[in-house]
C-alpha positions in Angstrom: -47.6 33.6 9.7 -47.5 30.9 6.8 -45.0 32.7 5.2 -41.7 34.0 6.6 -40.3 37.2 5.8 -37.3 36.9 5.6 -37.0 34.1 2.9 -37.7 34.9 -0.5 -38.5 31.9 -2.8 -38.1 34.3 -5.6 -35.1 33.0 -7.9 -34.7 36.2 -9.8 -33.9 38.5 -7.1 -29.9 39.1 -7.5 -30.8 38.5 -11.2 -32.9 41.6 -11.5 -30.4 44.0 -9.4 -29.0 45.6 -12.3 -32.2 46.0 -14.0 -33.0 48.1 -10.6 -29.9 50.0 -10.0 -30.1 51.3 -13.6 -34.1 52.2 -13.7 -34.7 52.5 -9.3 -31.5 53.1 -8.0 -33.1 52.8 -4.2 -35.3 49.7 -4.5 -31.9 47.6 -3.8 -30.7 49.1 -0.4 -34.4 50.1 0.2 -35.0 46.0 0.3 -32.1 45.4 2.2 -32.7 47.5 4.7 -36.4 46.5 5.3 -34.9 42.8 5.2 -32.5 44.6 8.2 -35.9 45.4 10.1 -37.7 42.5 10.2 -34.5 40.7 11.3 -34.6 43.2 14.2 -37.9 42.1 15.5 -36.4 40.2 18.2 -37.9 42.3 21.1 -41.5 40.9 19.8 -40.8 37.9 22.2 -40.1 39.9 24.9 -43.1 41.9 24.2 -45.6 39.2 24.3 -44.2 38.6 28.0 -43.8 41.7 29.4 -45.8 44.2 27.5 -44.7 47.1 25.0 -43.8 49.4 27.5 -40.9 47.8 29.0 -38.9 47.7 25.7 -36.6 51.0 25.0 -37.4 54.1 22.5 -35.3 52.6 19.8 -36.7 49.1 19.9 -40.3 50.6 19.9 -39.9 52.2 16.9 -38.1 48.8 14.9 -41.1 47.0 16.2 -43.8 49.6 14.9 -41.4 49.6 11.5 -40.8 46.0 11.2 -45.6 45.6 11.5 -46.1 48.3 9.5 -43.8 46.6 6.5 -45.3 43.9 6.9 -49.1 45.2 7.6 -49.2 47.7 5.1 -46.8 46.4 2.1 -45.9 42.8 2.2 -49.5 41.8 3.1 -51.6 40.7 0.5 -55.4 40.7 -0.2 -56.9 37.5 -1.8 -59.9 39.4 -2.6 -58.3 41.9 -5.0 -57.5 41.7 -8.8 -54.0 43.1 -8.9 -52.8 41.4 -5.7 -54.5 37.4 -6.0 -51.3 36.3 -8.2 -48.0 38.2 -9.9 -47.8 37.3 -13.6 -43.7 37.7 -13.0 
């Protein structure tokens, strides 16, 4: 992909942590957990070689959750008026 899911180029990640801690208590831990899940996606190379059936159940779940994070949450739609850009 053209975007590395593990690298944030935002200069405001740490600056906003205090705000999130005050207003959205679960945001910072959830963000950290998402990064952790995306980093654990190592079995994806094995899946391409031997197939998903050869993985342990925990690895299958990790792969599926990381796919959901990328496809359902992080992916942007350039045609959508609210997803074209971030006014931040």
